[in-house]
C-alpha positions as CSV (number, residue, x, y, z in Angstrom):
1,M,-9.1,-30.4,3.1
2,S,-7.8,-30.8,-0.5
3,Y,-6.0,-27.7,-2.1
4,L,-9.0,-27.0,-4.5
5,E,-11.4,-26.9,-1.6
6,K,-9.3,-24.5,0.3
7,L,-8.8,-22.4,-2.8
8,K,-12.4,-22.3,-3.6
9,A,-13.3,-21.5,0.0
10,A,-11.0,-18.5,-0.1
11,Q,-12.3,-17.5,-3.5
12,E,-16.0,-17.5,-2.1
13,K,-15.1,-15.7,1.2
14,N,-13.3,-12.9,-0.5
15,Q,-15.2,-12.9,-3.8
16,S,-12.0,-13.0,-5.5
17,W,-9.8,-14.7,-8.2
18,L,-6.8,-12.4,-7.5
19,C,-3.5,-13.6,-6.3
20,V,-1.1,-11.1,-5.3
21,G,2.7,-11.8,-5.9
22,L,5.0,-11.0,-3.0
23,D,8.2,-10.2,-4.8
24,P,10.4,-7.7,-2.9
25,Q,12.8,-5.9,-5.2
26,P,15.4,-3.8,-3.6
27,E,15.4,-0.9,-6.0
28,R,11.7,-0.7,-6.1
29,L,10.8,-0.8,-2.4
30,P,9.0,2.4,-1.2
31,V,10.9,4.9,0.8
32,Q,8.9,3.9,4.0
33,A,10.2,0.2,3.7
34,L,13.9,1.5,3.1
35,K,13.9,3.0,6.8
36,W,13.8,-0.6,8.2
37,D,17.1,-2.5,8.9
38,E,15.6,-5.6,7.2
39,P,12.8,-4.3,5.0
40,V,11.4,-7.5,3.3
41,L,9.2,-9.0,6.2
42,P,7.6,-5.6,7.4
43,F,7.1,-4.7,3.6
44,N,5.3,-8.0,3.1
45,K,3.4,-7.7,6.2
46,A,2.0,-4.2,5.3
47,I,1.0,-5.5,1.9
48,I,-0.8,-8.7,3.3
49,D,-2.6,-6.6,6.0
50,A,-3.8,-4.3,3.4
51,T,-5.1,-7.1,0.8
52,A,-6.0,-10.2,2.8
53,D,-9.7,-9.6,2.4
54,L,-9.3,-9.1,-1.4
55,V,-7.3,-12.0,-2.5
56,C,-7.6,-15.8,-3.0
57,A,-3.9,-16.6,-2.7
58,Y,-0.4,-15.2,-2.4
59,K,2.4,-16.2,-4.5
60,P,6.1,-15.4,-3.2
61,N,8.6,-16.0,-5.8
62,L,11.7,-17.6,-4.4
63,G,14.2,-15.6,-6.5
64,F,13.2,-12.4,-5.0
65,Y,14.2,-13.8,-1.6
66,L,17.5,-15.4,-2.4
67,Q,18.8,-12.0,-3.8
68,W,18.6,-10.7,-0.2
69,G,20.8,-13.8,1.1
70,A,20.1,-15.5,4.3
71,A,17.9,-12.6,5.5
72,G,15.7,-13.0,2.5
73,I,15.0,-16.7,3.1
74,I,14.3,-15.9,6.8
75,A,12.0,-13.4,5.7
76,L,10.2,-15.6,3.3
77,E,9.7,-18.3,6.0
78,R,8.3,-15.7,8.3
79,T,6.1,-14.2,5.4
80,I,4.6,-17.7,4.8
81,A,3.9,-18.0,8.5
82,Y,2.3,-14.5,8.7
83,I,-0.2,-15.2,5.8
84,P,-3.7,-16.1,7.2
85,D,-4.2,-20.0,7.5
86,D,-7.3,-19.7,5.3
87,I,-5.4,-18.3,2.3
88,P,-3.5,-20.5,0.1
89,V,0.3,-19.9,-0.4
90,I,2.0,-20.7,-3.7
91,V,5.7,-20.6,-3.7
92,D,6.8,-19.8,-7.3
93,C,10.1,-21.6,-7.5
94,K,9.8,-23.7,-10.8
95,T,11.5,-26.5,-9.3
96,G,12.0,-29.4,-11.8
97,D,14.8,-32.0,-10.8
98,I,15.0,-35.7,-10.6
99,G,13.0,-37.8,-8.1
100,H,15.1,-37.7,-5.0
101,T,15.8,-33.9,-5.2
102,Q,12.3,-33.2,-5.8
103,A,11.3,-35.2,-2.7
104,A,13.7,-33.1,-0.7
105,W,12.1,-29.8,-2.3
106,A,8.8,-31.2,-1.2
107,V,9.8,-31.8,2.4
108,G,11.1,-28.3,2.8
109,L,8.3,-26.5,1.1
110,F,5.2,-28.6,1.9
111,D,6.2,-30.3,5.3
112,Q,8.6,-27.6,6.9
113,W,7.2,-24.4,5.5
114,G,3.5,-25.5,5.1
115,V,2.8,-24.0,1.8
116,D,0.0,-25.2,-0.3
117,A,1.4,-25.3,-3.8
118,V,4.5,-24.9,-5.8
119,T,5.3,-24.2,-9.5
120,V,7.2,-27.1,-11.1
121,N,9.1,-27.3,-14.5
122,P,8.1,-30.7,-16.1
123,Y,11.2,-30.9,-18.5
124,V,12.4,-34.1,-16.6
125,G,9.0,-35.8,-16.9
126,E,6.8,-37.2,-14.3
127,E,9.6,-37.5,-11.6
128,A,9.4,-33.6,-11.3
129,V,5.8,-34.1,-10.1
130,L,5.2,-37.4,-8.3
131,P,7.7,-37.0,-5.5
132,M,5.9,-33.7,-4.7
133,I,2.3,-34.6,-4.5
134,G,2.1,-38.5,-5.2
135,D,1.1,-38.9,-1.6
136,R,0.1,-35.4,-0.4
137,P,-3.5,-35.2,-1.2
138,D,-3.9,-31.5,0.5
139,K,-1.0,-30.1,-1.8
140,A,-0.8,-28.9,-5.4
141,V,1.8,-28.3,-8.1
142,Y,1.4,-25.8,-10.9
143,I,3.0,-27.3,-13.9
144,L,4.6,-25.0,-16.5
145,A,2.6,-25.3,-19.7
146,R,2.6,-22.0,-21.3
147,T,4.7,-19.4,-19.6
148,S,3.9,-15.6,-20.0
149,N,7.4,-14.4,-21.3
150,P,8.0,-13.2,-25.0
151,S,10.4,-16.0,-25.8
152,A,8.2,-18.8,-24.6
153,T,7.4,-20.1,-28.0
154,Q,11.0,-20.9,-28.7
155,F,10.9,-24.2,-27.0
156,Q,7.2,-24.5,-26.1
157,G,5.8,-24.7,-29.4
158,D,2.4,-23.5,-31.0
159,L,-0.2,-24.4,-28.4
160,A,-3.0,-22.8,-30.4
161,A,-2.1,-25.5,-32.9
162,Q,-1.9,-28.1,-30.2
163,T,1.7,-29.0,-31.2
164,G,5.0,-28.7,-29.4
165,L,6.1,-29.0,-25.7
166,S,3.2,-27.1,-24.2
167,A,0.6,-29.3,-25.8
168,D,2.7,-32.4,-24.8
169,V,2.9,-31.4,-21.3
170,L,-0.8,-30.7,-21.0
171,R,-1.7,-34.1,-22.6
172,Q,0.8,-36.5,-21.1
173,S,0.8,-35.1,-17.5
174,Q,-3.0,-35.9,-17.3
175,Q,-2.1,-39.5,-17.1
176,W,0.1,-39.2,-14.0
177,H,-1.7,-40.3,-11.1
178,T,-1.2,-38.3,-8.0
179,A,-2.9,-37.8,-4.6
180,G,-2.5,-34.0,-4.9
181,H,-3.8,-31.8,-7.5
182,K,-2.0,-30.9,-10.8
183,G,-2.6,-27.4,-12.0
184,Y,-1.0,-25.6,-14.8
185,V,0.7,-22.4,-15.3
186,V,-0.8,-20.6,-18.5
187,G,0.1,-17.1,-19.2
188,A,-2.5,-14.4,-19.9
189,T,-0.1,-12.9,-22.4
190,Y,-1.0,-15.7,-24.9
191,P,-4.8,-15.4,-24.7
192,Q,-5.6,-17.5,-27.8
193,E,-4.0,-20.3,-26.2
194,L,-5.9,-20.3,-22.9
195,A,-9.0,-21.9,-24.6
196,V,-6.8,-24.7,-25.9
197,A,-5.2,-25.4,-22.7
198,R,-8.5,-25.5,-21.0
199,K,-9.8,-28.1,-23.7
200,L,-6.7,-30.2,-23.0
201,A,-7.0,-30.0,-19.2
202,P,-10.7,-29.4,-18.3
203,A,-10.5,-30.3,-14.5
204,A,-7.1,-28.6,-13.9
205,N,-6.8,-25.4,-11.9
206,F,-4.9,-22.6,-13.8
207,L,-2.4,-20.3,-12.3
208,I,-2.5,-17.4,-14.7
209,P,0.4,-14.8,-14.8
210,G,1.0,-11.9,-17.1
211,V,-1.9,-9.7,-16.0
212,G,-0.8,-6.2,-15.0
213,A,2.7,-5.0,-15.9
214,Q,3.1,-7.7,-18.6
215,G,-0.1,-6.6,-20.3
216,G,-1.9,-10.0,-20.5
217,N,-5.6,-10.4,-21.4
218,L,-7.8,-10.3,-18.4
219,E,-11.1,-11.1,-20.2
220,T,-9.7,-14.3,-21.7
221,A,-8.2,-15.3,-18.4
222,V,-11.7,-15.1,-16.8
223,R,-13.5,-16.7,-19.7
224,Y,-11.4,-19.8,-19.9
225,G,-9.8,-20.0,-16.5
226,P,-12.4,-21.6,-14.4
227,D,-12.1,-25.4,-13.9
228,T,-14.7,-27.8,-12.7
229,I,-14.3,-26.8,-9.1
230,A,-12.7,-23.5,-8.6
231,G,-11.9,-20.4,-10.4
232,P,-8.4,-19.6,-11.7
233,V,-5.6,-17.9,-9.7
234,I,-4.9,-14.8,-11.6
235,S,-1.6,-13.5,-10.5
236,V,-0.7,-9.8,-10.2
237,S,2.5,-8.6,-8.6
238,R,4.3,-5.3,-9.7
239,S,1.2,-3.3,-10.5
240,I,-0.3,-3.9,-7.0
241,I,2.8,-4.0,-4.5
242,Y,4.5,-1.1,-6.3
243,A,1.5,1.0,-6.8
244,S,3.0,3.8,-4.7
245,A,6.8,4.4,-3.7
246,K,5.8,6.6,-1.0
247,I,4.4,6.3,2.6
248,D,1.1,5.3,1.5
249,F,2.2,2.2,-0.3
250,A,0.1,-0.3,1.6
251,E,-3.0,1.9,1.0
252,A,-2.1,2.2,-2.7
253,A,-1.6,-1.6,-2.9
254,R,-5.0,-2.1,-1.6
255,E,-6.7,0.2,-3.9
256,A,-4.9,-1.3,-6.8
257,A,-5.9,-4.9,-5.7
258,R,-9.6,-3.6,-5.1
259,T,-9.7,-2.3,-8.6
260,I,-8.4,-5.6,-10.3
261,R,-10.6,-7.7,-8.1
262,E,-13.6,-5.7,-9.3
263,Q,-12.5,-5.9,-13.0
264,I,-12.3,-9.5,-12.7
265,N,-15.7,-9.8,-10.9
266,R,-17.4,-7.7,-13.6
267,L,-16.0,-9.9,-16.3
268,R,-17.2,-12.9,-14.4
269,Q,-20.7,-11.5,-14.2
270,S,-20.8,-10.6,-17.9
271,N,-19.8,-14.3,-18.8
272,H,-22.9,-15.6,-17.0
C-alpha cells in the first residue's frame, strides 16, 4: 500500500483531515503526567487513546524528544510502535543532509522505526530526497516549501508572486523521480500562498502546520489543501495536547480534537 493510499484510508475511516502533533514539553505537561517517573510515553499513550478515532495521522517532532535525552528517544520509539497500524506516522525532523547521510536517516526512520513519512529540508537539492524515497514506494517525504514561522520570508521569498526559494522548490522538485511520494509543508499562516502552492504542485499531498496556537487560516487550508487523491494533513499540536493541565487532560484533548475535526468537516461540506 502506498503512503497516499494509507493516508486516504485513514481519512475516510475517521472522517478526518486532522493530524495531532505529539510534542511533549516538560514545563507544559499536565500535573497527572508529572506523577510518572518517565512521563513522555504514558502521556503520549493517553493522548493517542483519546484521539485515535478522530485523526488521519500523528506527527511527533524529534526535537521534543531529544530534550529528554536517551529516555526521550526510547519514548519516541515506543510511541511510534503504540500508534495503531492503520494511522500514518509522520516524524517531523526536517532532515536535509547529503546523500549517504540521508540514506542513514532513511534506514533508521523508515526501516527500523517503520514510520510512514518524514519532513525534509531541500536546501542541498535532490540529494535530500532521493536517498529517502527513491526506492521506497510505500513511504513519503514532506519537503519544506513554505514554513509557518514569521521569518519564513527572509529566505523563502514571495511565493504569492511565484518568486524565490519556495517557488523554486515547488517547481524543481516536481522533476525528481521517486518511488515514494513527494509532499510539501505549506503553512496555514500564509493563506494567500496555499493557492499558489497548489497550482505549482497539483498532485502533491500537503502537510499544513500553523492552525491552532499559531493562528493559521483553516478555511484556506481546507479549500486548497486537497490533492488529486487525498485530503491534506492539517497539523495541530499545542491547542489539543495541552487543552488541559489537569487530571482530565486526555478528555480535554479529545474534545479539542473533535472540535477542530468538526470545524474542518463543516468547511469541507461548504466547499462542495
